C-alpha positions in Angstrom: 16.4 22.3 4.0 13.0 23.3 2.7 10.2 21.1 4.1 6.8 20.4 2.7 3.7 19.5 4.8 2.9 16.8 2.2 6.0 14.9 3.2 5.3 15.1 7.0 4.2 11.8 8.4 4.1 12.8 12.1 4.5 16.1 13.9 5.4 15.8 17.5 3.0 12.8 17.6 2.6 11.5 21.2 3.3 7.7 21.3 2.7 5.5 24.4 1.9 2.2 22.6 2.7 0.9 19.2 1.0 3.1 16.6 1.2 4.3 13.0 1.9 7.9 11.8 -1.0 10.4 11.7 -0.3 11.1 8.0 0.5 9.2 4.9 2.1 9.9 1.5 0.2 8.5 -1.4 2.3 7.1 -4.2 1.7 8.6 -7.6 1.0 12.0 -5.9 4.2 13.4 -7.4 5.9 13.8 -4.0 7.8 10.5 -4.0 8.8 8.1 -6.8 8.4 4.4 -6.6 11.8 4.0 -8.4 13.9 6.2 -6.1 14.9 5.1 -2.5 12.8 6.7 0.2 14.3 8.1 3.4 12.3 8.9 6.5 13.9 11.0 9.2 12.6 10.5 12.8 13.2 13.1 15.5 12.5 12.8 19.2 10.4 15.8 20.3 9.6 14.7 23.8 12.0 12.4 25.8 10.8 8.8 26.3 10.0 7.7 29.8 8.5 4.4 31.0 8.2 2.5 34.2 10.0 -0.4 32.7 12.9 -0.8 30.2 10.9 0.2 27.2 12.2 0.3 23.6 10.9 1.8 20.4 11.6 0.6 16.8 11.1 3.1 14.0 9.7 1.7 10.8 8.8 2.8 7.2 5.7 1.0 6.1 3.3 0.7 3.1 -0.4 -0.1 3.0 -3.3 -0.4 0.6 -5.3 1.8 3.0 -4.8 5.4 4.0 -5.3 4.4 7.6 -2.2 2.2 7.2 -4.0 -1.0 8.3 -2.3 -4.3 7.5 1.0 -2.6 6.7 4.1 -4.1 5.1 7.3 -3.2 6.9 9.7 -1.8 4.3 12.6 -1.2 6.7 13.1 -0.8 10.5 15.6 0.2 13.1 16.5 -2.2 15.8 14.8 -1.6 19.1 16.2 1.6 20.7 16.2 1.9 24.5 14.4 4.7 26.3 17.6 6.1 27.7 18.7 6.9 24.1 15.4 8.5 23.1 15.9 12.0 24.5 14.5 15.2 23.0 16.9 16.7 20.5 19.0 13.6 20.0 20.6 12.9 16.6 18.0 12.2 13.9 17.3 8.6 13.1 17.1 8.0 9.3 15.5 4.9 7.9 15.9 4.2 4.2 13.6 1.9 2.2 13.1 0.7 -1.4 9.6 1.1 -2.9 10.4 -1.3 -5.7 8.2 -4.5 -5.5 5.5 -3.2 -3.2 2.5 -5.6 -2.9 -0.4 -4.9 -5.3 -2.5 -2.0 -4.1 0.0 -0.7 -1.6 -0.1 3.0 -2.5 0.3 4.6 0.9 3.6 5.2 2.7 3.7 5.9 6.4 5.7 5.4 9.6 5.2 3.0 12.5 6.4 3.2 16.0 6.8 -0.2 17.7 6.9 0.0 21.5 8.1 -3.0 23.3 8.2 -3.6 27.1 5.9 -0.5 27.3 3.7 1.3 27.6 5.6 4.6 27.4 4.6 7.3 29.9 5.9 10.0 27.6 7.3 10.3 24.2 6.6 12.2 21.0 8.1 11.9 17.5 8.3 13.7 14.2 8.7 11.8 11.0 9.3 13.2 7.5 10.3 11.9 4.1 13.6 13.6 3.3 16.4 13.6 0.8 19.1 11.4 2.6 21.6 14.3 2.3 19.3 16.7 4.0 18.3 14.5 7.0 21.0 16.0 9.3 19.2 19.3 9.0 15.9 18.2 10.4 15.4 19.5 13.9 12.7 18.5 16.5 10.0 21.1 17.1 11.2 23.9 19.4 14.9 23.5 18.4 16.8 25.9 16.2 20.3 26.3 14.8 22.4 29.1 16.3 
């Protein structure tokens, strides 16, 4: 799979509390279409640890602002327990429709929702991908033999 930095929402982004991705994708930029389904692949780069029984939900969001403030959740995983969020685990793919976005919502991003946190460690990569190519996305530092 060929990747493009313009489709990268997070690159090994450290997450300890709920937060949004460091990057956004503007609609109308030619990189994604508002009529095609969007898929975001999430990879675990650093295993999640926490003193309690923390969980993380992975979300695809839209916003009127490039800082992703006041987002609308387009789709989300269920909360995933810290024991399942180990570096190199199977990629988590979240699909979303961009049809019917609220007026002015022209930025797409990712959101990490931490519950029963904070996390002590955890880092994630998120990238918009073709759904067929999602299985080929590997966390930073991993390679195919």
